[in-house]
C-alpha positions as CSV (number, residue, x, y, z in Angstrom):
1,X,54.8,90.4,84.3
2,X,58.2,89.0,84.2
3,X,60.5,86.7,86.0
4,X,64.4,87.0,86.4
5,X,65.9,83.8,85.7
6,X,69.6,83.2,87.3
7,X,71.4,80.4,86.4
8,X,73.3,80.8,89.7
9,X,71.6,80.8,93.1
10,X,71.0,79.0,96.0
11,X,71.5,75.6,95.6
12,X,73.1,75.3,92.3
13,X,76.7,73.7,92.2
14,X,79.2,76.4,91.7
15,X,80.3,77.1,88.4
16,X,84.4,76.6,87.5
17,X,86.4,79.7,85.3
18,X,89.8,80.5,85.7
19,X,91.2,83.7,85.6
20,X,94.2,85.9,86.1
21,X,95.3,87.6,89.4
22,X,97.3,90.5,89.0
23,X,100.4,89.4,88.5
24,X,99.6,87.2,85.5
25,X,98.8,84.0,87.6
26,X,96.2,82.0,86.6
27,X,93.4,80.8,89.5
28,X,90.4,78.6,89.1
29,X,88.0,78.8,91.3
30,X,87.5,74.9,91.2
31,X,91.1,75.1,92.5
32,X,89.9,76.0,96.1
33,X,86.6,74.5,95.8
34,X,86.6,71.2,98.6
35,X,89.4,73.2,100.7
36,X,86.8,75.3,103.0
37,X,84.4,78.0,102.6
38,X,84.5,80.3,99.3
39,X,83.2,83.5,99.3
40,X,83.4,85.1,96.1
41,X,82.7,88.6,95.6
42,X,82.4,90.7,92.2
43,X,83.4,94.4,93.2
44,X,83.4,97.3,90.9
45,X,86.6,98.4,91.4
46,X,89.2,100.5,92.7
47,X,87.7,103.8,91.3
48,X,83.9,103.5,93.3
49,X,83.9,104.3,97.0
50,X,81.6,102.0,98.2
51,X,84.0,99.2,96.6
52,X,87.1,100.1,98.2
53,X,85.0,100.5,101.9
54,X,83.3,96.7,101.2
55,X,87.4,95.6,100.4
56,X,88.7,97.3,103.3
57,X,86.0,95.8,105.5
58,X,86.6,92.5,104.1
59,X,90.3,93.0,104.6
60,X,89.6,94.5,108.6
61,X,87.7,91.0,109.3
62,X,90.7,88.7,107.4
63,X,91.7,86.6,110.3
64,X,88.6,85.8,112.0
65,X,87.7,84.7,108.4
66,X,90.7,82.1,107.8
67,X,90.0,81.3,111.5
68,X,86.4,80.4,110.1
69,X,88.0,78.1,106.9
70,X,86.7,80.9,104.7
71,X,88.9,81.9,101.6
72,X,87.4,85.1,100.1
73,X,88.2,85.9,96.2
74,X,87.5,89.1,95.1
75,X,86.7,89.7,91.3
76,X,87.1,92.8,89.1
77,X,86.8,93.9,85.5
78,X,89.4,96.1,85.9
79,X,93.1,95.5,83.9
80,X,95.6,94.0,86.2
81,X,97.2,97.8,87.1
82,X,94.1,98.7,88.5
83,X,93.4,95.8,90.6
84,X,97.3,95.7,91.3
85,X,96.8,99.5,92.9
86,X,93.8,98.9,95.1
87,X,94.9,95.3,96.2
88,X,98.6,97.1,97.5
89,X,96.7,100.9,98.3
90,X,94.3,98.5,100.8
91,X,97.1,95.5,101.7
92,X,94.3,93.1,100.7
93,X,95.3,89.8,102.1
94,X,93.3,87.7,99.8
95,X,93.0,87.0,96.2
96,X,92.0,89.6,93.6
97,X,91.2,88.3,90.2
98,X,91.0,90.6,86.8
99,X,87.9,89.9,84.5
100,X,88.4,92.6,81.9
101,X,86.6,90.3,79.2
102,X,83.4,89.8,81.9
103,X,83.6,86.1,81.5
104,X,83.1,85.8,85.2
105,X,81.1,88.2,85.6
106,X,78.5,87.4,82.7
107,X,78.9,83.4,83.8
108,X,77.3,84.1,87.3
109,X,74.9,87.0,86.5
110,X,76.1,89.8,88.0
111,X,77.2,91.7,84.4
112,X,75.3,95.2,84.2
113,X,74.4,95.8,80.6
114,X,73.9,99.1,80.8
115,X,77.6,99.7,81.8
116,X,79.0,97.3,80.0
117,X,80.5,96.3,83.8
118,X,79.7,94.3,87.4
119,X,77.1,94.5,89.8
120,X,78.6,94.3,93.1
121,X,78.1,90.8,94.7
122,X,78.5,87.9,97.0
123,X,78.8,84.3,96.6
124,X,79.2,81.6,99.4
125,X,79.7,78.4,98.1
126,X,80.3,75.6,100.6
127,X,83.2,73.0,100.8
128,X,80.8,70.8,98.5
129,X,80.5,73.4,95.9
130,X,76.7,73.7,96.4
131,X,76.2,77.8,96.1
132,X,74.7,78.8,99.6
133,X,74.1,82.5,99.5
134,X,74.2,85.1,97.2
135,X,73.3,88.7,97.1
136,X,73.5,90.8,93.8
137,X,73.4,94.3,94.1
138,X,71.8,96.4,91.2
139,X,74.7,99.7,92.5
140,X,76.8,100.6,95.2
141,X,76.5,100.4,98.1
142,X,74.5,97.0,97.2
143,X,77.2,94.8,98.6
144,X,76.3,91.8,100.9
145,X,76.5,93.2,104.5
146,X,80.1,91.9,106.3
147,X,78.4,91.5,109.6
148,X,75.7,89.1,108.2
149,X,78.2,87.3,106.2
150,X,80.5,86.9,109.9
151,X,76.8,85.3,111.3
152,X,76.5,83.2,107.9
153,X,80.2,81.6,108.3
154,X,80.2,80.5,111.7
155,X,76.7,78.9,111.3
156,X,78.7,77.0,108.2
157,X,80.7,76.3,110.5
158,X,79.1,75.2,113.9
159,X,78.3,71.6,114.7
160,X,74.7,71.2,113.7
161,X,73.5,70.2,117.1
162,X,75.0,74.3,118.0
163,X,73.1,75.5,114.9
164,X,69.9,73.6,116.4
165,X,70.1,75.1,119.9
166,X,71.2,78.4,118.6
167,X,68.2,78.1,116.5
168,X,65.7,77.0,119.3
169,X,66.9,79.6,121.6
170,X,65.6,82.2,119.2
């Protein structure tokens, strides 16, 4: 029997990386940690209809995400020109980073060796830098469900006594 060992999972410290956005600006994950919740998502690219559907759902919920103190950072293996096209066509209101060398993709264990690309994935990183939730898909449309993520973010932002009251009511 084989056991899959993942370097970054719930309870791990998020590992820093620096990638460029589609305009060539360097963005480090470490610079975002501590300012709120970070939702780090990996998507296959604008060619993938499930990735587009997923990015649109995140964009549609962006105001609520901001209200909850969530910073969305999307990572794609696509080249900057392709990522720009997707971001502009969908009017994405969040940061889109390009990882054509698959550095962060491999670092976060979402590398698909058969396709030499990334799997869809999502990581919720708390203000303290600890990974609170991980979703790794193996193929589209395996993406973290946005309604579930919204509930997760709401729970993370609720005072502990409110969260305990909701849990007891269930």
